[in-house]
Structures are given as C-alpha cells and as structure tokens.
N, C-alpha and C positions, 0 to 999 in steps of 0.2 A: 175561622173563616180559609177553606182551601185556595192554594191560587190555582187561579184562571189558566198556569200552564207549569206544570214541576215536571224537573228532567229530575233525577235521583242516581245517582253512579252509571251515566249511560254510556255504555261500552260500543262501539261497531268496527269489526276487524275484518277486511278482505284481504284473504290469505295470510301472509306474514304484517301486513300494516294493519298495524291503527290507526284508523281514522277519528274515532274518539274515546277517548281514555281516560275512563272515568267522573265524566260533566254533569253538576248540579248546578242546576238554572231552575229558579223561581220567580214568573211574574204574576204582581197582583190585578185585578180584576179594573178594569177599564184605566190599564197604565199602557205604554208606548214601550218596549224592551229593543233597543239595535244590537245585534247582532255582527260585530265585523271581526275581522279578520281577511290575513293576506290568500291570495289564491293556495288549496290545497287545506286550511287551515282546518276544516270540518261541518262552516256553516251548511251548506245544500245537503250535506248527510242528513245533520242534525234536524234542518227541515222534513226532509222526507220520511225521515224516525217520525218524528210526530202527528206529521199527515197522515200516516199507514201507510207509507209508499214504500218502507223498508221495514223490516226486521228486526231491530236491534240485536246485540250478542250478550246486552248482562245489563242490571239498572232495571229502572222503572220510571216510565213517560203517563203524565195524565195530561188531558185536558181537560176542563169546568170536573175537576175529579173523577173522570174516566178513564181506563187505562186502554191504552190505544192497542194494545197488544192484546188483551184479551177479550176487548168492546173494541173493534174498529170501527162496526158499522155504526156503533151510538156514539162513537168519538167523532166520524166525519160528519152527521148531522150537528155539529157544535162547531167546525172550523171551515171559513173560507180560506180558500187559497189560489192568490193572485203571483203567478209565474211570471219569469223574463218577458215569455213571448204569449205574443196578444189571441186571446183567448175567441174576442168575436167576428162577425162575418162582414168585412165591406160592401156586400154586396148587400146586405139587409141593413133598413134603418135602424136607429137608435132602437124603437120600441122594440121592433118586430125578432130583435137578436135577445131584448131581456124574456119576453114573452116565449122564444126559444128553451130560454136555457129552464124558464120555472115549467114550460111543459115536460124538460126532460125531470125536470126534479116530481114531477107526478102531480102537480099543481092543474085543476081541471083550466078551463079557456078564460071562462069568466075573472078565476079568482088570479090566472098567470097575467093577464092584461090587469087588473087592479094592481097589482104589484110590482108591474114595469113601469106603471107612472108613479108608485110610491118612489123606486129607487132611483130615478130621472132624478125628480127632485130633491131627493137623498144626497144625490150626490151634487147636485149641482149645473145640471143639465134640462133642465125646465124647458120645454118648447121646441124641446131636439129632437122630438119623438119617431117626427116624418123623415128626419134629413138624413139620407144614406152614412153610414159610420165614412163609407170612401172621403166625404167632405169635411172629416172631423180634422180639427188640428193635433198632434201630439199627445195634449195634451188633456182633451177629449177623451178622446180615445183610449186613454190610459183610466180616466175618469169613469168611463163604461163599463171596463175591466172591472173596475173595484165592484163597480154594482152586480156584473153578476158573480161575483164573487160571494156576492151578500142578498143573494134570491134566499136564502132557508132561514138570513137573522141571525149566522153563527153568533155566539158570541166572542171567539177568537178568529180575527182574521191575523194571514199569515203573509206578508208580503214580500216577494223574492226579488229582492232591486228593481223596484217598483219604477226610478226613473231617468234607469239605465238607455240612453240616446235621443231624451229629451233636452230642449229647449227649454232656457231661465224660464220662460212663463211659462212652459209647459210642466217645469216640477213643480212651481208654485201651486197651481193649480192642483196636482194629486196632492202637496201638501195641506193644500183647503181642506180639502177630500176626505184627509184622515185625522184631520182637527177634528172635522166634523163628526165625525163617527166616535173616536174616541170622548166627546161632550158628549154623544149618546147612553154613555158605557160601557163601547168595544176594546176585548184587550187586542192590539197589534202587536205580534213579531215581527219586524223590519229586518231584513237583511239588505244591505247597502256597501256599496263602494266610495258612495259620498262622505266624508266625515261631516258635512258641513251638513248632510242629511241629518244625521245622528243629532247633531245640536241643535236641530230644528224641532224635534217629532218627541225625541227619547227623555220618558225619564230616567232612563236606564241604561248604562252601556255594559254589552259585554263582551269581553275582548279573546276572541280565540287564535293561537297558535298550535300549528304540531298536535291539534287533537284535543287540548288543553284548556280549559280557564284560565289566562293569566292575569285578565284583571277585570274590577266588576265593578261599579259606580255609575252616578250620574255623571253627565258633562264637566261638568264646576268640577266634582271631586278627582274625578280623573286628570284633568291639568293642573291641579294643583299639585295633587300627588308629584308632580316631577317638574316641580322647583317655578310655580309662581309665574313672574311676568318675563316677558324678553324688551332686553331694549336694541330695535332698528337704526344702525346708522346709516348713512350713503356718506362716505370719504370721495374729498373730488379727486385724488390719485388713484385709481384700481390697485396699483403696484404696491402699495403701502396696504390696501386693506386688512393683509395678515398677521402686520405690525401692529396695526388701529383692535384687531381683535385680541391679540393676545395682551396688550395695554386697558382697552376696556372690558375685557374680563378680570381681571387680577384687580382693577379698582370695584367692579362692580358689585363680584360675588364674596359676602358676608361669610360664607362656609366653604362647603370643598368645593372647586368651580363643576362645572358638570358641560365645560364644551362649548368654546365660541364654535361661529361660521360664518367663513368667509368665502363668499364667492364674489366674481367682477368689484363692483364698488359696494357692494351690499355689506354689513357685518353684523349679524346675530348674537348677542352676547346675551344666556341666563341670566336672572336677575332676583336673588334671595332677599333681597330688603328694596323698597320707594323711596322713602325719604330721601331728597337730596341729591338721588345717587347721578340722575342725567348731568346736574351741574360740576358735579366730581368729576363725570369722564369726560364730560366736553373739557374741563379745563384738563385732566393731565392732557387729552387730547392735543391742545392749544399748544402747552409746555415742550410737546413732543414734535412739533411742526407738522402736524398732521390736519389739514383743512376738511369739518366737515360738512357736506350741505342740508344733511338733512336727519333729525335726532328724533325718534318716535319709542316710546312706553306703551308696553300693550299686553296683554293678560298672554297666554300661550294660548296656541289653539288646540283642538282637538287631535287634530291632524296630527302636531306635535307629539304629544301624547303618544295615538298611536303609534306609531314610529320609534319613538323611544322605548314604549312598552315592549313591542316585539323585537328591536335591534332592527331596525331597520330603518333607522338612522346610521349602525355605525355600517352595514351591511354597503348602504347607497353612499360614503364617502371611500369606504378602502379604495386601494389601489390595487390592480391585481397585480402580483412577484412573475 
C-alpha cells in the first residue's frame, strides 16, 4: 500500500542557500506525523512543496499516490491546509463561513448547507451554526478553521502550527478535534513549536535541522535514544547545586556521562539505570553534606530529546567569549 504522504530526495534551494537537502519522509494512512525543527530548519518550505504552493528543485513528492508537481490540481483535491493565520470571517456566523467555503469549492447551495452542518458536528461545534465567529473562544475558532479545511473531505490534512497563541483550554479543543479526525481515517502532517503537542498527537516525529532529517521515530523512541531517565534534585543551598550535579552524575551514570545540568537550586542528571539509583544518589549527597529538599525520577521529555538531537542544549549553555 502506498503512503498517504511520500517525500523522496526532496530538495529546494533559494539561490545558493539549500533549504531542503535530500529529505525523505513517508507517512502512513490514518497516522499523525509531527514535523519539528528550529526556525529556518525547512518545515514551512516542506509544507509549501507538499501543498503545491512551491515547486521543488529535486526529488519526488506524492499525496495519496498523486505526484504534486505533475498533477497539482489532483493533489490539491486530496489535501486540506490549515495555516497559522485564521481563515474564517469574524462577522459571519459559523455556518455561514462553512457554506461560503463550500460554495467556493463549487458545491451547490443545498449541498453546501448540508456539508456545513456535517462539519460543525465533526469538529465538535454542534449548535453553534448561528453564532457569530466573533463570539467564539480561540479554541472554537481554530476548530472552525479546521472544519473549513475539511470541506472536500481531504485524505491528508496539513496543520501548520495550529495552536499557536491559544490558551491551554483552546489547545485541548484543537487536540480533541484532530484526534477525532484521525479516528475517522484522516492522515495528518503537523508542524508545531510545542513539543507537548507532538507527544499528545503524533504517532511519528520527524526532526528537521538545516534542511536535513536529523532524527525520526515515535516520541518514545526519540526520548529513549538519548538516555532514558532524568533525576531531578532540588538542593537546599543553591550555591552547592553545581557540586551536587557532578556528584549525582558520577553516582547515577552507569555508562559515559551525558552532562548534568544545574540552574539555581534545581539539578537535572541523566540516568542510564533505574534500580536503586535514587537511594545511591541521596546517600552520596548526604555524605557530602549537601541537603536535598526534593528528588524525582522521571522519563526524558521530548523537549530534552529535541534539544539534544539538534544541539540546542549545548548552544543554550554556551557562554560567548
């Protein structure tokens, strides 16, 4: 079976600058792939190529088996794109917005009205059709944006940072809408600056840096690949945090040390083994006369994995000469 999204050897240049450098990516049907990367990594360019807004300089890009360069119109019929900026009109009511989008897609008036009602139900906004969008919360407005991108029931939905600027409740609204779409068989490519969002929604994560794929896997695989657990300590005397970090790392790391981090009173130590490690560290600190107010052993987060993979953790701690 072909992938819902397939990028093979994708290359894009602007003058001498290579923005995408031989990128490969395959997303299965009904899956969610999160595309992560720092500013300038190539995420937006990849989305623009995928959605036929920009032509690549090399490689092959397909959506649901359709080549986006050779058959752009057919590809667009299979794609829904939700950009960073709201597409709906605040003055119109929710249903009026969706009818307008449906009419722009050449549905007749009766079919447009029926489709608008279906979409309001699909994105969790039943009973809001007559309500002006200006009265919507941020999360409700973003759900309506998603509904507008689903007018033609696309096989693939591209969400470009869909929850930027939303409060936590609004973000959860959007997450619920995305989960419902995926449960119905829609394939989603998600770009996001929130790593928590990738952990919540994505089956697969692709990390771009400098136009290249630098890591690929499930959120769990990426976090496991950079060192398993993290031991967090809160020391009573912040002036001894750096000393506590070095001592805890020496006790906790079974293999090559990855580098503890001490900031203020908080110490974070990579841990490559779990059994008995907390007691061993606490005893060592006690023997050294370093008092500890709190100790927590937790899994590595996707944020930490991302920073390690892209080298941003090192850049963040470097001091300019």
